[in-house]
Backbone as a printed PyTorch tensor [residue, N CA C, xyz], in Angstrom:
tensor([[[123.7880, 108.2360,  87.9000],
         [124.7270, 108.4780,  89.4870],
         [126.1080, 108.4000,  88.9510]],

        [[126.3710, 107.1300,  88.0730],
         [127.5610, 106.9090,  87.5580],
         [128.0070, 107.5090,  86.4760]],

        [[127.2990, 108.2540,  85.7440],
         [127.6530, 108.8750,  84.4220],
         [128.8500, 109.3050,  84.1200]],

        [[129.2620, 110.3030,  85.3960],
         [130.5320, 110.6750,  85.7180],
         [131.9430, 109.6900,  85.4830]],

        [[131.8200, 108.7720,  85.4440],
         [132.7640, 107.4770,  85.0970],
         [132.8490, 107.3510,  83.6070]],

        [[132.0470, 107.2410,  83.1230],
         [132.1160, 107.4500,  81.6540],
         [133.0710, 108.7200,  80.9520]],

        [[132.8980, 109.3200,  81.9720],
         [133.5800, 110.7710,  80.8580],
         [135.2720, 110.7440,  81.3700]],

        [[135.5600, 109.8950,  81.8620],
         [137.0740, 110.1870,  82.6430],
         [138.0390, 110.1780,  81.4920]],

        [[138.7290, 110.9760,  81.2300],
         [140.1530, 110.8860,  80.7010],
         [141.0490, 111.5890,  81.2720]],

        [[142.6070, 112.3500,  80.5210],
         [143.2260, 113.0260,  80.9850],
         [142.8760, 114.2560,  81.7030]],

        [[142.2460, 114.9820,  81.7530],
         [141.9160, 116.0950,  81.8680],
         [141.4350, 115.4430,  83.7260]],

        [[141.0190, 114.3660,  84.0870],
         [140.6490, 114.5320,  85.3720],
         [141.9070, 113.8890,  86.0900]],

        [[141.5480, 114.7460,  87.7390],
         [142.3730, 113.9020,  88.7320],
         [141.6810, 112.8350,  89.1470]],

        [[142.9260, 111.6950,  90.1850],
         [142.2780, 110.9910,  90.6740],
         [143.1240, 111.2740,  92.3120]],

        [[142.3040, 111.4640,  93.3820],
         [142.4620, 111.0530,  94.4560],
         [142.8310, 110.3690,  95.1290]],

        [[143.5020, 109.6410,  95.9030],
         [143.3650, 108.5890,  96.8560],
         [143.5370, 108.6670,  98.2190]],

        [[142.7680, 108.0850,  99.3400],
         [143.5170, 108.4010, 100.4470],
         [144.5520, 106.7220, 100.6760]],

        [[145.2620, 106.9940, 101.4550],
         [146.2750, 105.5120, 101.4440],
         [145.7360, 104.8320, 102.3630]],

        [[146.1600, 104.7380, 103.7920],
         [145.3650, 103.7740, 104.7140],
         [144.2810, 102.8960, 104.2380]],

        [[144.3400, 101.5870, 104.2420],
         [142.7470, 101.2420, 103.8970],
         [142.6660, 100.9300, 102.4590]],

        [[142.8800, 101.8780, 101.3600],
         [142.9890, 102.1230,  99.9650],
         [144.0700, 101.4250,  99.3930]],

        [[145.0640, 101.7590,  99.4060],
         [146.3120, 101.6810,  98.4660],
         [146.8960, 100.5400,  99.5230]],

        [[147.2910, 100.5740, 100.5590],
         [147.7870,  99.7990, 101.8650],
         [146.8460,  99.2420, 102.7170]],

        [[147.3380,  98.2740, 103.4310],
         [147.0760,  97.5820, 104.4380],
         [146.7580,  98.5450, 105.6190]],

        [[146.1680,  98.7400, 106.0640],
         [145.6820,  99.2450, 107.3630],
         [146.2430,  99.0810, 108.8790]],

        [[146.5510,  99.5120, 109.2470],
         [146.8170,  99.0170, 110.7110],
         [145.8800,  99.2690, 111.7510]],

        [[145.3010,  98.4950, 112.1320],
         [143.8210,  99.3930, 113.0860],
         [144.4410,  99.6150, 114.6170]],

        [[144.2140, 100.4010, 114.8980],
         [144.8730, 101.1180, 116.1830],
         [146.4870, 101.4770, 116.2950]],

        [[146.3010, 101.5600, 114.3730],
         [148.0320, 101.9560, 114.8810],
         [148.3370, 102.8880, 113.8460]],

        [[149.3950, 103.0570, 113.2390],
         [150.6070, 103.4050, 112.0850],
         [151.1380, 103.1550, 111.0260]],

        [[151.4550, 103.1960, 109.9690],
         [152.7110, 102.3730, 109.5470],
         [153.3830, 103.1860, 109.7740]],

        [[154.3610, 102.9840, 110.4400],
         [155.6560, 103.7250, 110.7410],
         [156.6560, 103.6450, 110.5240]],

        [[157.0590, 102.6340, 109.9810],
         [158.4580, 102.8610, 108.6140],
         [157.9430, 101.9140, 107.3270]],

        [[158.9750, 101.2840, 106.5010],
         [158.7780, 100.9830, 105.1370],
         [158.6200,  99.8160, 105.1440]],

        [[158.6010,  98.5580, 106.6470],
         [158.9410,  97.1030, 106.5570],
         [157.3090,  97.4670, 107.0680]],

        [[156.5390,  97.8680, 107.4090],
         [155.2430,  98.0570, 107.9010],
         [154.3930,  98.3310, 106.8250]],

        [[154.6260,  99.0030, 106.1230],
         [154.1360,  98.8360, 104.3880],
         [154.0730,  98.0920, 104.0170]],

        [[152.3120,  97.8960, 103.6000],
         [151.9720,  96.3930, 102.7320],
         [150.9570,  96.8130, 101.5960]],

        [[151.1580,  97.1690, 100.3690],
         [150.2220,  97.2340,  99.3440],
         [149.3440,  96.2860,  99.3960]],

        [[147.5680,  96.8110,  99.2950],
         [146.6090,  96.0360,  99.1610],
         [147.1840,  95.0690,  97.6280]],

        [[145.9840,  93.7790,  97.5980],
         [146.1120,  92.9170,  96.3940],
         [145.4140,  93.8830,  95.5820]],

        [[146.3780,  94.0940,  94.2700],
         [145.8070,  94.3420,  93.4910],
         [146.0430,  95.7150,  92.7000]],

        [[146.5630,  96.7910,  93.6750],
         [146.9660,  97.9020,  93.8160],
         [147.7450,  98.5620,  93.0330]],

        [[149.4060,  97.7770,  92.9580],
         [150.3120,  98.1210,  91.7880],
         [149.7620,  97.9610,  90.5450]],

        [[148.9760,  97.0730,  90.0290],
         [148.1920,  97.0510,  88.6640],
         [147.5300,  98.5030,  88.3540]],

        [[146.8300,  98.4720,  89.4000],
         [145.3250,  99.1480,  89.1760],
         [145.6640, 100.7020,  89.1160]],

        [[147.0940, 101.3030,  89.7240],
         [147.7410, 102.3240,  89.5870],
         [148.1500, 102.8000,  88.3250]],

        [[148.8480, 101.3990,  87.7080],
         [149.2300, 101.2500,  86.6600],
         [148.0380, 101.6160,  85.2130]],

        [[147.2900, 101.1260,  85.5500],
         [146.0100, 101.4520,  84.5060],
         [145.5660, 102.6140,  84.8330]],

        [[145.4950, 103.2670,  86.4860],
         [144.8130, 104.7160,  86.4980],
         [145.9350, 106.0000,  85.9560]],

        [[147.1830, 105.3770,  85.5640],
         [148.0240, 106.5530,  85.2540],
         [147.6530, 106.4330,  83.9580]],

        [[147.3880, 105.8930,  83.1960],
         [147.0370, 105.6300,  81.6540],
         [145.7040, 106.2240,  81.7760]],

        [[145.2150, 106.6570,  82.6770],
         [143.5300, 106.9490,  82.5560],
         [143.6300, 108.4470,  82.7510]],

        [[144.5350, 108.9000,  84.1670],
         [144.1340, 110.3330,  84.4160],
         [145.4010, 110.8640,  84.4950]],

        [[145.3110, 112.3350,  84.1260],
         [145.6890, 113.4180,  84.0000],
         [146.5440, 113.4600,  85.5150]],

        [[146.4470, 113.2960,  86.5870],
         [147.2360, 113.3280,  87.9350],
         [146.4920, 112.2860,  88.6090]],

        [[147.6810, 111.8540,  89.6350],
         [147.0020, 110.9300,  90.8520],
         [147.8310, 111.4610,  92.0450]],

        [[146.9340, 111.7720,  92.9520],
         [147.1690, 112.3610,  94.2400],
         [146.6050, 111.9960,  95.4680]],

        [[148.2780, 111.3540,  96.2540],
         [147.4080, 110.7150,  97.0860],
         [147.2940, 111.5910,  98.4010]],

        [[145.9530, 111.7640,  99.2760],
         [145.8330, 112.7320, 100.6250],
         [145.4470, 111.8150, 101.5900]],

        [[146.2140, 112.1610, 103.0510],
         [146.3470, 111.0490, 103.6580],
         [146.8220, 111.9510, 105.1180]],

        [[145.6100, 111.5900, 106.4870],
         [145.8050, 112.1190, 107.2810],
         [147.1860, 111.0720, 107.7720]],

        [[147.9330, 112.0380, 108.9160],
         [148.9900, 111.1030, 109.6130],
         [149.1330, 111.6970, 110.8470]],

        [[148.2660, 111.5870, 111.6690],
         [148.2520, 112.3570, 113.1480],
         [149.3960, 111.6360, 113.8610]],

        [[149.8210, 110.2240, 113.6860],
         [151.1720, 109.7350, 114.2180],
         [152.1700, 110.6310, 114.3120]],

        [[152.3010, 111.6750, 113.6200],
         [153.0860, 112.5170, 113.5430],
         [153.2410, 113.4940, 114.6670]],

        [[151.9490, 113.8000, 114.9490],
         [151.1140, 114.7290, 115.5750],
         [151.6910, 114.2850, 117.3060]],

        [[151.3050, 112.9860, 117.2490],
         [151.2930, 112.1890, 118.9350],
         [152.5230, 111.6540, 118.6660]],

        [[153.7490, 111.5720, 118.0050],
         [155.2400, 111.4670, 118.1740],
         [155.3550, 110.1710, 118.8440]],

        [[155.0220, 109.5690, 117.3930],
         [154.9440, 107.7870, 117.1170],
         [156.0800, 107.6580, 115.7420]],

        [[156.0950, 108.7610, 114.6330],
         [156.9490, 109.0030, 113.9510],
         [157.2320, 110.1950, 113.6850]],

        [[158.3690, 110.3030, 112.8320],
         [158.7970, 111.4660, 112.2860],
         [158.3320, 111.9490, 110.9010]],

        [[158.7210, 112.9780, 110.7090],
         [158.0280, 113.2100, 108.7540],
         [158.7120, 112.6630, 108.2110]],

        [[160.4070, 112.3850, 108.7010],
         [161.2280, 111.6700, 107.8610],
         [161.1620, 110.2050, 107.8110]],

        [[160.3540, 109.1650, 108.6410],
         [159.9780, 108.5890, 108.9000],
         [158.9120, 108.2680, 107.6090]],

        [[158.0970, 109.2350, 107.9220],
         [156.6620, 108.9910, 107.2410],
         [157.3270, 109.2140, 105.1470]],

        [[157.7880, 110.1290, 104.9730],
         [158.7300, 110.1270, 103.8070],
         [159.5350, 108.9190, 103.3920]],

        [[159.9310, 108.3130, 103.9260],
         [160.4800, 106.8800, 103.8830],
         [159.6060, 105.6240, 103.4600]],

        [[158.7820, 105.5790, 103.8760],
         [157.1690, 104.9960, 103.6810],
         [156.9240, 105.5400, 102.4840]],

        [[156.4720, 106.8580, 102.0900],
         [156.2340, 107.4790, 100.6310],
         [157.0620, 106.9620,  99.7390]],

        [[157.7890, 106.6700, 100.0400],
         [159.2450, 106.1100,  99.0720],
         [158.9770, 104.7570,  98.6030]],

        [[159.1690, 104.0200,  99.4900],
         [158.6260, 102.5410,  99.2490],
         [157.5010, 102.6050,  98.5710]],

        [[156.5680, 103.0470,  99.0220],
         [155.2500, 103.2110,  97.8930],
         [155.3940, 103.7540,  96.6090]],

        [[155.9300, 104.9990,  96.5210],
         [156.3060, 105.1250,  95.2600],
         [157.0990, 104.5350,  94.2650]],

        [[158.2260, 103.8680,  94.8420],
         [158.7850, 102.9030,  94.6190],
         [158.5790, 101.9640,  93.3640]],

        [[157.4340, 101.0810,  94.7310],
         [156.5680, 100.1330,  94.2400],
         [155.5750, 100.3170,  93.0770]],

        [[154.7850, 101.2810,  93.1690],
         [153.9010, 101.6470,  92.1470],
         [154.5220, 101.8090,  90.8520]],

        [[156.0710, 102.7100,  90.9610],
         [156.4840, 102.9320,  89.9220],
         [157.0390, 101.6930,  89.1350]],

        [[157.2300, 100.7170,  89.9820],
         [158.1930,  99.2910,  89.4940],
         [156.5480,  98.9610,  88.9010]],

        [[155.5870,  98.6260,  89.1790],
         [154.3740,  98.1640,  88.2810],
         [153.7250,  98.9310,  86.9330]],

        [[154.5910, 100.1340,  86.4030],
         [154.0790, 100.7920,  85.6680],
         [153.2230, 102.0360,  86.3310]],

        [[153.3990, 102.2720,  87.1450],
         [152.5350, 103.3720,  87.4090],
         [152.9620, 104.5510,  88.1280]],

        [[152.4830, 105.7320,  88.8340],
         [152.8220, 106.8870,  88.8910],
         [151.5400, 107.4640,  89.7570]],

        [[152.5580, 108.0310,  90.8390],
         [151.8150, 109.0230,  92.0130],
         [152.4240, 110.2080,  91.7720]],

        [[151.5890, 110.9310,  91.6900],
         [152.3820, 111.9920,  91.1950],
         [152.8800, 112.9860,  92.0030]],

        [[151.8770, 112.9950,  93.6600],
         [152.5400, 113.7650,  94.8920],
         [151.4600, 113.0250,  95.7390]],

        [[152.2240, 113.5730,  97.0750],
         [151.6100, 112.8830,  98.0370],
         [151.7300, 113.9220,  99.5960]],

        [[150.0740, 113.8560,  99.7430],
         [149.8750, 115.3240, 100.6280],
         [149.3770, 114.6290, 102.1090]],

        [[149.8780, 115.0670, 102.9960],
         [149.6410, 114.8950, 104.0070],
         [149.3410, 115.5030, 105.3320]],

        [[148.3720, 114.9920, 106.4790],
         [148.6670, 116.2040, 107.5510],
         [148.8460, 115.3960, 108.5160]],

        [[149.7350, 116.2300, 109.3860],
         [150.4520, 115.5370, 110.7190],
         [149.7980, 116.2420, 111.6270]],

        [[148.5040, 116.9060, 111.6900],
         [147.9340, 117.3390, 112.5820],
         [146.8210, 116.2090, 113.5330]],

        [[146.8410, 116.5500, 114.5590],
         [145.7860, 116.0060, 115.5820],
         [144.3610, 116.2870, 115.7670]],

        [[143.6970, 115.5820, 115.3770],
         [142.4940, 115.3530, 115.0740],
         [141.6160, 116.3690, 116.0120]],

        [[142.0620, 117.0680, 117.4670],
         [140.9770, 117.4960, 118.0610],
         [142.1680, 119.0420, 118.2250]],

        [[143.0580, 119.2410, 116.8030],
         [143.4850, 120.7280, 117.2740],
         [142.8920, 121.5380, 116.4110]],

        [[141.9430, 122.6480, 116.7450],
         [141.3670, 123.6050, 115.8770],
         [141.9100, 123.7960, 114.7830]],

        [[141.3260, 123.9210, 113.3570],
         [141.6030, 124.4850, 112.2690],
         [142.6860, 123.5130, 111.6400]],

        [[142.6970, 122.7990, 111.9300],
         [143.5070, 121.5130, 111.4380],
         [143.2370, 121.2750, 109.7050]],

        [[144.6290, 120.7500, 109.1020],
         [144.4340, 120.2880, 108.0080],
         [143.7480, 119.0680, 107.3950]],

        [[143.4160, 118.5210, 108.5830],
         [142.9730, 116.7850, 108.4300],
         [141.7060, 116.9790, 107.6400]],

        [[141.6380, 115.5370, 106.6330],
         [140.5190, 115.4840, 106.2980],
         [139.5010, 115.4180, 107.3630]],

        [[138.3330, 115.9010, 106.9610],
         [137.3740, 116.1350, 106.1350],
         [138.1550, 117.4540, 105.4280]],

        [[138.2280, 118.5640, 106.2860],
         [138.9730, 119.3490, 105.8380],
         [139.1660, 119.2540, 103.8720]],

        [[139.0300, 120.4290, 103.2100],
         [139.6630, 119.9780, 101.9340],
         [141.3110, 120.9520, 101.6900]],

        [[141.1530, 121.1340, 103.1220],
         [142.8000, 121.8100, 102.6450],
         [144.1290, 121.3690, 101.8910]],

        [[144.2090, 119.6360, 101.7540],
         [145.0950, 118.9890, 101.3050],
         [144.7660, 119.0310,  99.8670]],

        [[143.2160, 119.1250,  99.3350],
         [143.0700, 119.3460,  98.0530],
         [143.1580, 120.7510,  97.6570]],

        [[143.3020, 121.8140,  98.2360],
         [143.4660, 123.0140,  98.2100],
         [145.1660, 122.7610,  97.4880]],

        [[145.5790, 122.6000,  98.5990],
         [147.3820, 122.5970,  98.0270],
         [148.2000, 121.9210,  97.0300]],

        [[147.1430, 121.0210,  96.5740],
         [147.4890, 119.6610,  95.9380],
         [146.9910, 120.7470,  94.0950]],

        [[145.8680, 121.4320,  94.4920],
         [145.8230, 122.4580,  93.7600],
         [146.6190, 124.0850,  93.1990]],

        [[147.3370, 124.1490,  94.2210],
         [148.3610, 125.2360,  94.5070],
         [149.9050, 124.4970,  93.4750]],

        [[150.0460, 123.1390,  93.8360],
         [150.8460, 122.6420,  92.9440],
         [151.1880, 122.2010,  91.2990]],

        [[149.3270, 122.4700,  91.2560],
         [148.7710, 121.5840,  90.2050],
         [147.9290, 122.0510,  89.5770]],

        [[147.8670, 123.4130,  89.0670],
         [146.6710, 124.6320,  88.8090],
         [145.7790, 123.9860,  87.7960]],

        [[146.1970, 122.9400,  87.0310],
         [144.7430, 122.5570,  86.2190],
         [144.3260, 121.7410,  86.6950]],

        [[144.1360, 121.3200,  88.1380],
         [143.3500, 120.1750,  88.6510],
         [142.0290, 121.2170,  88.8490]],

        [[141.1970, 120.4520,  88.2690],
         [139.3940, 121.0040,  88.1800],
         [139.1260, 119.9430,  89.1220]],

        [[138.4630, 120.1680,  90.3020],
         [137.9360, 119.4660,  91.0790],
         [136.4310, 118.6730,  90.9180]],

        [[135.9360, 119.4560,  89.5180],
         [134.2540, 119.0540,  89.0190],
         [134.7250, 118.0950,  88.1790]],

        [[136.7090, 117.8510,  87.7230],
         [136.8510, 116.6890,  87.1930],
         [137.7600, 115.7620,  87.9240]],

        [[136.8330, 115.5980,  89.3200],
         [138.0930, 114.8800,  90.1620],
         [137.3670, 113.9200,  90.6320]],

        [[138.1670, 112.8020,  91.0170],
         [137.4220, 111.6810,  92.2430],
         [138.2370, 111.5280,  93.5560]],

        [[137.5030, 111.5090,  93.9660],
         [138.4630, 111.2640,  96.0180],
         [137.6010, 109.5150,  95.7800]],

        [[138.6880, 108.8650,  96.1980],
         [138.6750, 107.2900,  96.8050],
         [138.9100, 107.3550,  98.1170]],

        [[138.4640, 106.7890,  98.9310],
         [138.5790, 106.4400, 100.1700],
         [137.8690, 105.7620, 100.9370]],

        [[138.1560, 105.0500, 102.0600],
         [137.8080, 103.8980, 102.8080],
         [136.5670, 104.8100, 103.8820]],

        [[136.4940, 105.7240, 104.2810],
         [135.9670, 106.3040, 105.1970],
         [134.8480, 107.8830, 104.9370]],

        [[134.2490, 107.8750, 106.1530],
         [133.3890, 108.7350, 105.9850],
         [133.9360, 110.4040, 105.8030]],

        [[135.5960, 110.3960, 106.8110],
         [135.7920, 111.5350, 106.3870],
         [136.4690, 111.7830, 105.0240]],

        [[137.0120, 110.8910, 104.4060],
         [137.4120, 111.1360, 102.8410],
         [135.9000, 111.4720, 102.0400]],

        [[135.2540, 110.9320, 102.1410],
         [133.7770, 111.4100, 101.2240],
         [133.5360, 112.7850, 101.3960]],

        [[133.5720, 113.1670, 102.7470],
         [133.3750, 114.5670, 102.9470],
         [134.8130, 115.5400, 102.0260]],

        [[135.7450, 114.9690, 102.4120],
         [136.6960, 115.7520, 102.0500],
         [136.4220, 116.0460, 100.4690]],

        [[136.1470, 114.7640,  99.5780],
         [135.9500, 115.1640,  98.2150],
         [134.7240, 115.9060,  97.8390]],

        [[133.2810, 116.0240,  98.6840],
         [132.7230, 116.6340,  98.5240],
         [132.6980, 118.2320,  98.6540]],

        [[133.5020, 118.5380,  99.7370],
         [133.8500, 120.0150, 100.0090],
         [134.6320, 120.5540,  99.2920]],

        [[134.9350, 120.2380,  98.5590],
         [136.1020, 120.1460,  97.0990],
         [135.5190, 119.9170,  96.1510]],

        [[134.0750, 119.9510,  96.3720],
         [132.9390, 119.1740,  94.8350],
         [134.1040, 118.5600,  94.1200]],

        [[134.1130, 116.9710,  94.6290],
         [134.8250, 116.0220,  93.8070],
         [133.9150, 114.7850,  93.7660]],

        [[133.7560, 114.6620,  92.7170],
         [133.1560, 112.6490,  93.1370],
         [133.6990, 112.0160,  93.8390]],

        [[133.0030, 111.4360,  94.5390],
         [133.5940, 110.1000,  95.5100],
         [133.1660, 108.5040,  95.4370]],

        [[134.2750, 107.9500,  95.9390],
         [134.0560, 106.6850,  95.4250],
         [134.3910, 105.9990,  96.8730]],

        [[133.5260, 105.4970,  97.2850],
         [133.7840, 104.7770,  98.9980],
         [134.1400, 103.3920,  98.3660]],

        [[135.3730, 102.7650,  99.1420],
         [135.7980, 101.3580,  99.0130],
         [135.6350, 100.8960, 100.1410]],

        [[135.9610,  99.3780, 100.4330],
         [135.6160,  98.8640, 101.7570],
         [134.2000,  98.3690, 102.1720]],

        [[134.2680,  98.4060, 103.2900],
         [132.9240,  97.6520, 104.1150],
         [132.5440,  98.5790, 105.2810]],

        [[132.8480,  99.8940, 104.8000],
         [132.6480, 100.8710, 106.3150],
         [130.7970, 101.6010, 105.2820]],

        [[130.3220, 101.5670, 106.2770],
         [128.6360, 101.7060, 105.1840],
         [128.6790, 103.4270, 105.8530]],

        [[128.8840, 104.1300, 105.0630],
         [128.6050, 105.2010, 104.7110],
         [127.5090, 105.5290, 103.8700]],

        [[126.8120, 106.3370, 103.9280],
         [125.2530, 106.7090, 103.2100],
         [124.7980, 107.8050, 102.8860]],

        [[124.3920, 108.3980, 102.0390],
         [123.8020, 109.1670, 102.1070],
         [124.3130, 110.4070, 100.4820]],

        [[124.4240, 111.6830, 100.7010],
         [125.3020, 112.8130,  99.9190],
         [126.3150, 112.4090,  99.7590]],

        [[127.6650, 112.1340, 100.9550],
         [128.9060, 112.3210, 100.2370],
         [129.5490, 111.0760,  99.3350]],

        [[128.3110, 109.7600,  99.6300],
         [129.2020, 109.0690,  98.1540],
         [128.2960, 108.9500,  97.3030]],

        [[129.2440, 109.1490,  95.9490],
         [128.4760, 108.9450,  94.5440],
         [128.3790, 107.6740,  94.1650]],

        [[129.5960, 106.4700,  95.1290],
         [129.6170, 105.0180,  94.2490],
         [130.3340, 104.2210,  95.2820]],

        [[129.9710, 103.2940,  95.0680],
         [130.7470, 102.3520,  96.1820],
         [131.2160, 101.2670,  95.4720]],

        [[132.3710, 100.4640,  96.0610],
         [132.7980,  99.6740,  95.6110],
         [133.4910,  98.9110,  96.3000]],

        [[134.0520,  97.2670,  96.2730],
         [134.9410,  96.9380,  96.8620],
         [136.3080,  97.3470,  97.4210]],

        [[137.3490,  97.6830,  96.4570],
         [138.6740,  97.7600,  96.9910],
         [138.9040,  98.6630,  95.7620]],

        [[140.1890,  99.1250,  95.6690],
         [140.7610, 100.1060,  94.3870],
         [140.9930,  98.8350,  92.8950]],

        [[141.5420,  97.8770,  93.8270],
         [141.4000,  96.9240,  92.7970],
         [140.1620,  96.6030,  91.6610]],

        [[139.2340,  96.5220,  92.0900],
         [137.8410,  96.2460,  91.7120],
         [137.3420,  97.7270,  91.0800]],

        [[137.7890,  98.7230,  91.4510],
         [137.3760,  99.9670,  90.4240],
         [138.0520, 100.1330,  89.0630]],

        [[139.2580,  99.8150,  89.1730],
         [140.1050,  99.8640,  88.2860],
         [139.7070,  99.1310,  87.2630]],

        [[139.2970,  97.6750,  87.2580],
         [138.6380,  96.6640,  86.7070],
         [137.3960,  97.1420,  85.8300]],

        [[136.3300,  97.9000,  86.7140],
         [135.4750,  98.3070,  86.4840],
         [135.6530,  99.5540,  85.5040]],

        [[136.6010, 100.2090,  85.4890],
         [136.6160, 101.4600,  84.5860],
         [137.1530, 100.4780,  83.5510]],

        [[138.8050,  99.6170,  83.5780],
         [138.9440,  99.3770,  82.5710],
         [137.8810,  98.5650,  81.4530]],

        [[137.1020,  97.8720,  82.0130],
         [136.0980,  97.0770,  81.0880],
         [134.8330,  97.9070,  80.9190]],

        [[134.7100,  99.3170,  81.8130],
         [133.7850, 100.2750,  81.3230],
         [132.1010,  99.6950,  81.2670]],

        [[132.1720,  99.0320,  82.5310],
         [131.2110,  97.6440,  82.9900],
         [130.1000,  98.7360,  84.0390]],

        [[129.8450, 100.4790,  83.4430],
         [128.7790, 100.7840,  84.4540],
         [127.8250, 100.4220,  83.9660]]])
């Protein structure tokens, strides 16, 4: 089941959820400005390592706080600039951030688990092969997103998601980086 992790090279793409994977999730709220954006422990170093392994690193994030009027796209872009700067300062990279501002109840919205953001990423980076991609997230919607796009899935955190959508489960992004670095599968 984890054999796919031994085959990763520069032809692979790493898709990452943001809140709860890269940064501290604000329970019941939204990261509305850069001051509220707090990277999780080990994430900058992990992204530096992943940058040496994966050909592309893409962040895909649902941001319905925009749809609810709690923040603007400009405010979200400022949060993402801070994230990209912090990652770059640690020697890592994120090639692009794709987000969905739609409200969950809207019909035909672009929110995960819809594969819309993955398809947008492939439009921008046509070399992305979903069969050589991993989606790392902390929620069932992330796992379903990955599976709908044909990716492998890695669940981080404490949420209990079982069954088909999860290929691998681990504590956090830093632990996943250590596992890949040490090739201890």
